DRENFITI-919959 format. One record per residue: x, z, y of N, C-alpha, C, O in turn; residue in one letter. Coordinates in pm, whole numbers, always signed. Example, Ala and Ser with C-alpha at 12.3 -4.5 7.8 and 13.67 -1.06 7.14 Angstrom:
<rs>
+--------+--------+---------+---------+--------+----------+--------+--------+---------+--------+--------+---------+------+
| n_east |   n_up | n_north | ca_east |  ca_up | ca_north | c_east |   c_up | c_north | o_east |   o_up | o_north | bami |
+--------+--------+---------+---------+--------+----------+--------+--------+---------+--------+--------+---------+------+
|  +1319 |   +780 |    -569 |   +1230 |   +780 |     -450 |  +1320 |   +780 |    -330 |  +1424 |   +846 |    -332 |    a |
|  +1285 |   +708 |    -225 |   +1367 |   +714 |     -106 |  +1290 |   +787 |      +3 |  +1341 |   +804 |    +114 |    s |
+--------+--------+---------+---------+--------+----------+--------+--------+---------+--------+--------+---------+------+
</rs>
This chain:
<rs>
+--------+--------+---------+---------+--------+----------+--------+--------+---------+--------+--------+---------+------+
| n_east |   n_up | n_north | ca_east |  ca_up | ca_north | c_east |   c_up | c_north | o_east |   o_up | o_north | bami |
+--------+--------+---------+---------+--------+----------+--------+--------+---------+--------+--------+---------+------+
| +21617 | +13583 |  +12274 |  +21568 | +13699 |   +12328 | +21475 | +13778 |  +12224 | +21473 | +13901 |  +12214 |    x |
| +21403 | +13694 |  +12151 |  +21312 | +13760 |   +12050 | +21398 | +13823 |  +11943 | +21361 | +13926 |  +11888 |    x |
| +21513 | +13763 |  +11911 |  +21604 | +13821 |   +11810 | +21661 | +13959 |  +11855 | +21672 | +14053 |  +11776 |    x |
| +21698 | +13966 |  +11985 |  +21747 | +14098 |   +12033 | +21641 | +14200 |  +12028 | +21666 | +14314 |  +11991 |    x |
| +21518 | +14163 |  +12067 |  +21404 | +14260 |   +12064 | +21381 | +14309 |  +11927 | +21365 | +14429 |  +11908 |    x |
| +21379 | +14219 |  +11826 |  +21358 | +14249 |   +11688 | +21471 | +14342 |  +11639 | +21445 | +14439 |  +11566 |    x |
| +21588 | +14314 |  +11676 |  +21701 | +14398 |   +11634 | +21681 | +14543 |  +11683 | +21698 | +14640 |  +11609 |    x |
| +21644 | +14552 |  +11812 |  +21625 | +14679 |   +11871 | +21516 | +14761 |  +11799 | +21532 | +14880 |  +11773 |    x |
| +21406 | +14694 |  +11770 |  +21296 | +14757 |   +11697 | +21338 | +14806 |  +11564 | +21307 | +14919 |  +11526 |    x |
| +21410 | +14723 |  +11490 |  +21460 | +14754 |   +11357 | +21550 | +14870 |  +11361 | +21538 | +14961 |  +11280 |    x |
| +21647 | +14868 |  +11460 |  +21736 | +14982 |   +11473 | +21662 | +15110 |  +11508 | +21697 | +15217 |  +11458 |    x |
| +21565 | +15101 |  +11588 |  +21485 | +15218 |   +11626 | +21411 | +15282 |  +11499 | +21403 | +15403 |  +11483 |    x |
| +21360 | +15188 |  +11412 |  +21295 | +15232 |   +11290 | +21391 | +15300 |  +11201 | +21364 | +15409 |  +11152 |    x |
| +21501 | +15239 |  +11180 |  +21610 | +15295 |   +11097 | +21656 | +15432 |  +11150 | +21675 | +15525 |  +11071 |    x |
| +21673 | +15446 |  +11277 |  +21712 | +15579 |   +11332 | +21613 | +15688 |  +11292 | +21649 | +15792 |  +11236 |    x |
| +21483 | +15657 |  +11325 |  +21383 | +15751 |   +11302 | +21368 | +15784 |  +11148 | +21352 | +15901 |  +11112 |    x |
| +21373 | +15686 |  +11063 |  +21353 | +15703 |   +10925 | +21469 | +15778 |  +10856 | +21446 | +15854 |  +10762 |    x |
| +21593 | +15756 |  +10904 |  +21707 | +15822 |   +10849 | +21728 | +15970 |  +10906 | +21796 | +16052 |  +10844 |    x |
| +21669 | +16000 |  +11023 |  +21688 | +16124 |   +11080 | +21603 | +16232 |  +11014 | +21645 | +16347 |  +11018 |    x |
| +21487 | +16204 |  +10954 |  +21404 | +16302 |   +10889 | +21479 | +16376 |  +10773 | +21475 | +16500 |  +10773 |    x |
| +21543 | +16313 |  +10682 |  +21610 | +16385 |   +10574 | +21726 | +16474 |  +10634 | +21750 | +16585 |  +10586 |    x |
| +21790 | +16426 |  +10732 |  +21899 | +16494 |   +10796 | +21849 | +16626 |  +10853 | +21909 | +16732 |  +10837 |    x |
| +21729 | +16613 |  +10924 |  +21673 | +16732 |   +10989 | +21629 | +16832 |  +10883 | +21647 | +16952 |  +10901 |    x |
| +21571 | +16785 |  +10773 |  +21531 | +16868 |   +10656 | +21658 | +16940 |  +10604 | +21648 | +17060 |  +10578 |    x |
| +21767 | +16880 |  +10589 |  +21891 | +16942 |   +10543 | +21937 | +17041 |  +10647 | +21993 | +17144 |  +10610 |    x |
| +21918 | +17016 |  +10775 |  +21955 | +17110 |   +10874 | +21874 | +17242 |  +10859 | +21930 | +17351 |  +10871 |    x |
| +21745 | +17229 |  +10833 |  +21655 | +17345 |   +10808 | +21708 | +17428 |  +10689 | +21711 | +17551 |  +10693 |    x |
| +21747 | +17358 |  +10587 |  +21801 | +17424 |   +10468 | +21928 | +17494 |  +10491 | +21953 | +17603 |  +10439 |    x |
| +22013 | +17428 |  +10573 |  +22143 | +17491 |   +10617 | +22116 | +17608 |  +10705 | +22180 | +17711 |  +10686 |    x |
| +22028 | +17600 |  +10797 |  +21992 | +17704 |   +10891 | +21931 | +17827 |  +10813 | +21961 | +17941 |  +10846 |    x |
| +21846 | +17802 |  +10710 |  +21794 | +17906 |   +10628 | +21910 | +17973 |  +10550 | +21914 | +18096 |  +10543 |    x |
| +21993 | +17904 |  +10498 |  +22109 | +17954 |   +10424 | +22197 | +18054 |  +10519 | +22244 | +18160 |  +10479 |    x |
| +22212 | +18006 |  +10645 |  +22298 | +18076 |   +10741 | +22230 | +18201 |  +10792 | +22291 | +18306 |  +10813 |    x |
| +22092 | +18185 |  +10813 |  +22028 | +18293 |   +10900 | +21942 | +18385 |  +10807 | +21929 | +18504 |  +10837 |    x |
| +21886 | +18337 |  +10701 |  +21786 | +18402 |   +10620 | +21821 | +18446 |  +10484 | +21778 | +18550 |  +10435 |    x |
| +21903 | +18361 |  +10423 |  +21928 | +18383 |   +10276 | +22002 | +18520 |  +10243 | +21985 | +18570 |  +10132 |    x |
| +22075 | +18576 |  +10328 |  +22147 | +18696 |   +10305 | +22046 | +18805 |  +10261 | +22073 | +18882 |  +10169 |    x |
| +21924 | +18809 |  +10333 |  +21830 | +18910 |   +10309 | +21717 | +18851 |  +10218 | +21680 | +18916 |  +10121 |    x |
| +21662 | +18727 |  +10247 |  +21555 | +18684 |   +10176 | +21591 | +18606 |  +10040 | +21504 | +18572 |   +9961 |    x |
| +21722 | +18583 |  +10022 |  +21776 | +18522 |    +9902 | +21758 | +18367 |   +9913 | +21675 | +18315 |   +9988 |    x |
| +21840 | +18299 |   +9835 |  +21834 | +18143 |    +9831 | +21695 | +18090 |   +9792 | +21660 | +17978 |   +9829 |    x |
| +21614 | +18171 |   +9716 |  +21490 | +18117 |    +9665 | +21374 | +18181 |   +9740 | +21258 | +18153 |   +9710 |    x |
| +21404 | +18269 |   +9839 |  +21306 | +18336 |    +9922 | +21234 | +18453 |   +9856 | +21129 | +18496 |   +9905 |    x |
| +21286 | +18501 |   +9752 |  +21216 | +18614 |    +9680 | +21269 | +18746 |   +9731 | +21215 | +18849 |   +9689 |    x |
| +21364 | +18755 |   +9813 |  +21410 | +18882 |    +9866 | +21493 | +18968 |   +9765 | +21512 | +19089 |   +9781 |    x |
| +21537 | +18900 |   +9666 |  +21601 | +18978 |    +9555 | +21756 | +18975 |   +9582 | +21834 | +18922 |   +9504 |    x |
| +21793 | +19033 |   +9694 |  +21934 | +19048 |    +9734 | +21951 | +19201 |   +9764 | +21856 | +19275 |   +9786 |    x |
| +22084 | +19241 |   +9762 |  +22112 | +19387 |    +9796 | +22049 | +19419 |   +9938 | +21984 | +19522 |   +9955 |    x |
| +22069 | +19334 |  +10034 |  +22018 | +19356 |   +10163 | +21871 | +19355 |  +10168 | +21809 | +19439 |  +10233 |    x |
| +21810 | +19259 |  +10097 |  +21669 | +19241 |   +10090 | +21599 | +19356 |  +10032 | +21496 | +19399 |  +10083 |    x |
| +21657 | +19410 |   +9917 |  +21596 | +19535 |    +9857 | +21608 | +19651 |   +9942 | +21516 | +19731 |   +9951 |    x |
| +21719 | +19665 |  +10005 |  +21745 | +19780 |   +10104 | +21644 | +19777 |  +10212 | +21586 | +19882 |  +10244 |    x |
| +21618 | +19660 |  +10273 |  +21535 | +19642 |   +10389 | +21388 | +19629 |  +10352 | +21302 | +19649 |  +10438 |    x |
| +21354 | +19593 |  +10221 |  +21218 | +19582 |   +10180 | +21164 | +19458 |  +10236 | +21053 | +19458 |  +10288 |    x |
| +21239 | +19344 |  +10228 |  +21191 | +19220 |   +10288 | +21075 | +19160 |  +10208 | +21057 | +19194 |  +10091 |    x |
| +21000 | +19075 |  +10268 |  +20883 | +19009 |   +10203 | +20934 | +18899 |  +10112 | +21029 | +18827 |  +10145 |    x |
| +20869 | +18887 |   +9996 |  +20894 | +18776 |    +9909 | +20809 | +18666 |   +9956 | +20687 | +18680 |   +9964 |    x |
| +20874 | +18549 |   +9990 |  +20802 | +18436 |   +10045 | +20706 | +18375 |   +9939 | +20622 | +18293 |   +9975 |    x |
| +20717 | +18412 |   +9813 |  +20632 | +18365 |    +9708 | +20507 | +18455 |   +9691 | +20416 | +18420 |   +9616 |    x |
| +20503 | +18561 |   +9755 |  +20400 | +18661 |    +9741 | +20266 | +18609 |   +9798 | +20263 | +18525 |   +9888 |    x |
| +20156 | +18661 |   +9743 |  +20026 | +18635 |    +9798 | +20010 | +18676 |   +9947 | +19942 | +18610 |  +10026 |    x |
| +20074 | +18787 |   +9979 |  +20070 | +18829 |   +10116 | +20127 | +18726 |  +10208 | +20063 | +18694 |  +10309 |    x |
| +20242 | +18671 |  +10181 |  +20299 | +18572 |   +10273 | +20225 | +18443 |  +10263 | +20217 | +18371 |  +10363 |    x |
| +20170 | +18409 |  +10146 |  +20099 | +18281 |   +10131 | +19970 | +18285 |  +10225 | +19928 | +18182 |  +10277 |    x |
| +19914 | +18401 |  +10242 |  +19791 | +18416 |   +10327 | +19823 | +18404 |  +10470 | +19733 | +18376 |  +10550 |    x |
| +19947 | +18423 |  +10509 |  +19981 | +18413 |   +10652 | +19983 | +18270 |  +10698 | +20025 | +18178 |  +10628 |    x |
| +19935 | +18259 |  +10824 |  +19934 | +18114 |   +10883 | +20078 | +18084 |  +10931 | +20161 | +18173 |  +10944 |    x |
| +20101 | +17956 |  +10956 |  +20231 | +17919 |   +11010 | +20254 | +17990 |  +11141 | +20365 | +18033 |  +11169 |    x |
| +20146 | +18004 |  +11225 |  +20158 | +18064 |   +11347 | +20203 | +18212 |  +11333 | +20280 | +18259 |  +11417 |    x |
| +20160 | +18282 |  +11236 |  +20197 | +18412 |   +11219 | +20348 | +18421 |  +11172 | +20423 | +18508 |  +11218 |    x |
| +20387 | +18334 |  +11087 |  +20526 | +18337 |   +11041 | +20612 | +18298 |  +11159 | +20719 | +18356 |  +11177 |    x |
| +20574 | +18205 |  +11240 |  +20652 | +18168 |   +11358 | +20670 | +18283 |  +11450 | +20781 | +18305 |  +11499 |    x |
| +20560 | +18361 |  +11478 |  +20557 | +18479 |   +11558 | +20657 | +18587 |  +11509 | +20732 | +18646 |  +11587 |    x |
| +20652 | +18610 |  +11373 |  +20733 | +18716 |   +11311 | +20876 | +18678 |  +11321 | +20961 | +18763 |  +11348 |    x |
| +20908 | +18546 |  +11298 |  +21049 | +18496 |   +11306 | +21097 | +18498 |  +11455 | +21215 | +18520 |  +11484 |    x |
| +21006 | +18474 |  +11540 |  +21048 | +18467 |   +11687 | +21057 | +18616 |  +11740 | +21157 | +18646 |  +11804 |    x |
| +20973 | +18698 |  +11722 |  +20970 | +18836 |   +11774 | +21032 | +18940 |  +11692 | +21084 | +19040 |  +11741 |    x |
| +21027 | +18914 |  +11561 |  +21073 | +19012 |   +11465 | +20958 | +19099 |  +11423 | +20851 | +19096 |  +11484 |    x |
| +20981 | +19178 |  +11315 |  +20874 | +19269 |   +11270 | +20941 | +19378 |  +11177 | +21022 | +19343 |  +11091 |    x |
| +20910 | +19504 |  +11196 |  +20965 | +19616 |   +11129 | +21121 | +19597 |  +11138 | +21175 | +19592 |  +11249 |    x |
| +21191 | +19587 |  +11025 |  +21337 | +19588 |   +11028 | +21398 | +19450 |  +11056 | +21519 | +19435 |  +11077 |    x |
| +21307 | +19349 |  +11054 |  +21363 | +19213 |   +11082 | +21378 | +19184 |  +11225 | +21281 | +19196 |  +11300 |    x |
| +21493 | +19145 |  +11269 |  +21510 | +19108 |   +11409 | +21442 | +18989 |  +11450 | +21407 | +18907 |  +11366 |    x |
| +21417 | +18972 |  +11586 |  +21361 | +18850 |   +11635 | +21466 | +18751 |  +11655 | +21579 | +18788 |  +11688 |    x |
| +21435 | +18627 |  +11637 |  +21541 | +18510 |   +11656 | +21504 | +18429 |  +11784 | +21552 | +18316 |  +11799 |    x |
| +21421 | +18481 |  +11875 |  +21385 | +18403 |   +11994 | +21506 | +18371 |  +12081 | +21504 | +18268 |  +12147 |    x |
| +21606 | +18448 |  +12084 |  +21727 | +18425 |   +12164 | +21839 | +18350 |  +12087 | +21938 | +18305 |  +12144 |    x |
| +21815 | +18341 |  +11959 |  +21925 | +18283 |   +11873 | +21890 | +18142 |  +11816 | +21978 | +18065 |  +11777 |    x |
| +21759 | +18112 |  +11813 |  +21706 | +17986 |   +11764 | +21607 | +17918 |  +11864 | +21539 | +17985 |  +11942 |    x |
| +21601 | +17789 |  +11860 |  +21493 | +17724 |   +11944 | +21366 | +17729 |  +11873 | +21360 | +17762 |  +11754 |    x |
| +21260 | +17696 |  +11947 |  +21125 | +17697 |   +11894 | +21122 | +17593 |  +11776 | +21067 | +17625 |  +11671 |    x |
| +21176 | +17480 |  +11792 |  +21179 | +17381 |   +11694 | +21252 | +17427 |  +11568 | +21207 | +17400 |  +11457 |    x |
| +21364 | +17496 |  +11585 |  +21437 | +17542 |   +11464 | +21348 | +17648 |  +11390 | +21349 | +17653 |  +11267 |    x |
| +21277 | +17729 |  +11463 |  +21193 | +17827 |   +11391 | +21082 | +17762 |  +11324 | +21050 | +17802 |  +11211 |    x |
| +21014 | +17658 |  +11385 |  +20907 | +17583 |   +11309 | +20958 | +17507 |  +11193 | +20885 | +17486 |  +11097 |    x |
| +21084 | +17463 |  +11197 |  +21140 | +17392 |   +11079 | +21175 | +17495 |  +10965 | +21164 | +17463 |  +10847 |    x |
| +21220 | +17625 |  +11007 |  +21243 | +17725 |   +10915 | +21115 | +17765 |  +10839 | +21119 | +17791 |  +10719 |    x |
| +21005 | +17768 |  +10907 |  +20879 | +17804 |   +10851 | +20834 | +17694 |  +10749 | +20782 | +17724 |  +10642 |    x |
| +20857 | +17568 |  +10789 |  +20823 | +17458 |   +10696 | +20918 | +17475 |  +10565 | +20872 | +17462 |  +10452 |    x |
| +21042 | +17503 |  +10588 |  +21131 | +17518 |   +10478 | +21079 | +17636 |  +10387 | +21063 | +17622 |  +10266 |    x |
| +21053 | +17753 |  +10455 |  +21009 | +17862 |   +10378 | +20890 | +17831 |  +10289 | +20882 | +17874 |  +10175 |    x |
| +20795 | +17752 |  +10348 |  +20678 | +17709 |   +10278 | +20717 | +17627 |  +10152 | +20653 | +17637 |  +10047 |    x |
| +20821 | +17549 |  +10165 |  +20860 | +17458 |   +10060 | +20927 | +17532 |   +9942 | +20950 | +17474 |   +9836 |    x |
| +20959 | +17666 |   +9964 |  +21025 | +17743 |    +9854 | +20923 | +17785 |   +9746 | +20960 | +17821 |   +9634 |    x |
| +20794 | +17779 |   +9781 |  +20690 | +17824 |    +9685 | +20682 | +17738 |   +9569 | +20601 | +17762 |   +9479 |    x |
+--------+--------+---------+---------+--------+----------+--------+--------+---------+--------+--------+---------+------+
</rs>
């Protein structure tokens, strides 16, 4: 009985520890699919669409000063020419995108 319990605990720990990198890769893939066309693979906005739309450079001081809550709100509701993603992405996906965007700096 103790062996079964220990095996379940170990399996649970493995699932949790192995899922974190997969989730991070999902955020990168989501960024690539939803954001990179305008914001570019590095977040600088140096794409044809990004230049045309005047997107924000995620490396800029302006974006660095924004809180995660502000970036989540912009991603959710949209701002200026950027569409909102509240109907296309879950709250958790948006939060993970903001974490990923922060990692581009």
